[in-house]
N, C-alpha and C positions, 0 to 999 in steps of 0.2 A: 118441525125440522130442526129448530134450534134445541128442542128437548132431547133429540138423538144426539147431538153433539155434546151437550152438557152431560148426559148420562155416560157416553163414551169417555169423556174427560175424567169423570169421576171414577169410572171402572179402571181407567189407565193409572190414576193416582192411587187407587186402592191397591192395584197390582204392584206398583212400585213401592208403596209403603210395606206391603206383605213381603216383597223380595228383600227390602232393606232390613225389616225385622228378622227374616230368616238369616240373613248374612250375620247380623248382630248376634243372634243366639248361638249360631254356629261358632263365631269367633270366641264369644265368652265361654261357651262350653269347652272349647279346645284350650282356652287359657287355664280354666279350672282343672281340666284333666291334667295339664302339666303341673300345676300346684299339687295335686293329689299325688302324682307319681313322684315328685321331689319330696313330698312329706314321707311317702312310703319308704323311699330310700333312707331318709333320716331315721325313721322308726327301726328298719332293719339294722342300721348301725348302732342304734341304742340298744337293741336287743342282743347284739354281738357283744357289746361292752358288758352288759349284765351277765350274759353266759360266761364271758371271760373272768369276771370277778368271782362267780360262783365256781368255776374250774380252779382258780387260784385260792379257793377256800377263804376269800374275804367276805366277811359277813356284813350286810348292810340291811338294816330292817326294811321289810316290804313297804310300810308306809312312807319312809323316806324316798324309796326308789319311785313309788307312785307320784308323789309330789314333785319330784325333780323331773320325772318323764312329763308330767303335765305342764310344768313351767317351761322346760325346753321345747315341747311340742307347741305351746302357745307362742312362743318366741320365734320359732321357725315359721309357723303359720303366718305371723304378721310380716316377717321378712318376705316370705314367698308371695304373700298378697300384694306387697308393695311393688313387686316387680311385674305384675301382670300387665300393666301399661306397656311395658317394653316388649312383651310378646306380641302386641297388637301393632306396634310401630313398624312400618315398612322401612327396611334398609334403603338409604338413599346414596348412591354412589354414582360416579361418572358425570356425564352431562347433566343429568336430572339434578344431581346435588349441587351443582354449580349455579344453575339458574335461580335467580332470586337473591344470590349472595351479593355482598356489598364490598367495595374496595376503594382504593385511593389511587389517583393518577400520579405516576412518578416521572413520566416522560409525556409531554403534551399529545394529546390524541388529535391528529389533524389529517386524515382521519384515523391513521393508525399510530399506536404508541405503545407505552407500558403502563400497567397497573399492578398494584399490589393487592392480593386478596388472600386473606388469612395467612399472611407472611410469605407468600409466594409471589414471585414476579411472573406476569402473564403478558403476552402479546395481545393487544386489544384493538378493536375497530369500533370507533364511535358511530352510533346511528343519529346522534343529535348534532353533527357537525363537530367544530373544534372545541375541545374541552381541555382547560389548563391544569397546570400541575397543582397538586394538593386539593382538587376538587373530588368530591365523593361520587362514585358511580354505582350503578346496579347492573348486574348481569342479566341480559335478556335472552341470550342465546350463545351458541358456539358454532364455529365453522372450522372443524378440524381442531387445532390447538389455539386458535384464535378466538378470544372472547369477543362477543357483541355486547357492547355496554351503552347505557344512556345516562345522563345526569340523574343523581338521585334527587327526588323532590323533598323539599324540607318540610 
């Protein structure tokens, strides 16, 4: 009987791992596709510059064009590769962006007062009882535009 449960758990774990790997592969593939599209855009711009130079009868030797194109392409690839993590980062705004942030009490929370978070004053409610001025707090939730805060653990 235990063997059935163990094999079911292993199957469930394998399924989760496969699902996770599929999501990771899909995300990575999408990020690489964006990099390739950005690089193609840059290649088209470079070809237009070369054609413009030819049209204006400005002669640049082919080996120099190739070396410069390779150097620029390599530089652009490195730059685009560096921004791939930004493609995978989920934008955090609104309530989800506030939770976990830290601030400082400017008007005693007993239980309602004022805190400063990232330079902005907010009405806040303490879930830890009274919290004095200049104490550090962490945002644990929101109720409308009122922050729910607790003392920050040191």
